[in-house]
C-alpha positions as CSV (number, residue, x, y, z in Angstrom):
1,M,0.0,0.0,0.0
2,R,1.2,3.5,-0.9
3,F,-0.4,6.3,1.0
4,S,-0.1,9.9,-0.4
5,D,-1.2,12.8,1.8
6,V,-2.8,15.8,0.1
7,F,-3.4,17.6,3.3
8,V,-1.7,17.5,6.7
9,S,-2.9,19.2,9.9
10,Q,-0.1,19.3,12.4
11,E,-2.2,21.3,14.8
12,D,-5.1,18.7,14.9
13,R,-2.8,15.7,14.1
14,Y,-4.5,14.1,11.1
15,S,-3.9,13.9,7.3
16,I,-6.2,13.3,4.3
17,G,-5.0,11.6,1.1
18,T,-5.4,8.7,-1.3
19,E,-4.0,5.2,-1.2
20,L,-2.4,5.0,-4.6
21,D,-2.8,1.3,-5.4
22,S,-6.6,1.2,-4.8
23,G,-7.5,4.9,-5.2
24,T,-9.2,4.8,-1.8
25,D,-9.4,8.1,0.0
26,Y,-8.4,8.1,3.6
27,I,-8.1,10.1,6.7
28,S,-5.2,9.1,9.1
29,I,-4.3,9.7,12.7
30,P,-1.0,9.0,14.5
31,V,-0.9,6.3,17.2
32,S,1.7,4.7,19.4
33,N,1.8,1.4,21.1
34,G,5.0,2.1,23.2
35,L,7.3,0.3,20.8
36,V,6.5,2.0,17.6
37,D,4.7,5.1,16.3
38,Y,2.5,4.6,13.2
39,E,-0.6,5.8,11.5
40,E,-4.1,4.3,11.3
41,Y,-5.8,4.9,8.0
42,Y,-9.6,5.1,7.7
43,A,-11.3,4.8,4.4
44,I,-13.5,7.7,3.5
45,S,-15.7,8.4,0.4
46,P,-14.6,11.0,-2.2
47,Q,-17.5,13.2,-1.0
48,Q,-16.2,13.0,2.6
49,S,-12.7,13.8,1.4
50,E,-13.9,16.9,-0.4
51,A,-16.1,18.0,2.6
52,F,-13.2,17.5,5.1
53,L,-10.8,19.4,2.9
54,A,-13.3,22.3,2.7
55,E,-14.5,22.2,6.3
56,R,-11.9,21.7,9.0
57,T,-14.5,21.4,11.8
58,A,-16.2,18.4,10.1
59,A,-12.8,16.8,9.6
60,V,-11.8,17.3,13.3
61,E,-15.1,15.9,14.5
62,F,-14.6,12.8,12.3
63,V,-11.0,12.5,13.5
64,E,-12.1,12.6,17.2
65,E,-14.6,9.8,16.5
66,C,-11.7,7.8,15.0
67,R,-9.6,8.4,18.1
68,R,-12.6,7.0,20.1
69,H,-12.6,3.9,17.8
70,Q,-16.1,4.7,16.5
71,H,-15.1,4.1,12.9
72,D,-13.0,0.9,13.3
73,D,-15.0,-0.7,10.5
74,L,-13.4,1.8,8.1
75,L,-9.8,0.9,9.0
76,I,-7.8,0.1,5.8
77,Q,-5.3,-2.0,7.8
78,K,-6.7,-3.8,10.8
79,P,-4.6,-3.4,14.0
80,G,-2.8,-6.2,15.7
81,T,-3.2,-7.3,19.2
82,N,-0.9,-4.5,20.5
83,R,-3.0,-1.7,19.1
84,G,-1.6,1.8,19.6
85,T,-3.4,4.7,21.3
86,P,-3.9,8.0,19.6
87,V,-1.1,10.6,20.2
């Protein structure tokens, strides 16, 4: 998988982009499990991507839901047993 960010918010700690092999749009958040820092990638629709790029408040609300694991069904890569926590 090759992830390509089109927008990064360092302030709110998320990015929006496209997975290049599948063309899937995503929003990602940084996480850490104590051994390694990595990103969790959540699949979003092209319409959501456009909306999140246009409206930061909507993106941040969705990101916070991801941090609370409310969109785990959208994870592009399922986490292992030692799942990280949002940073």
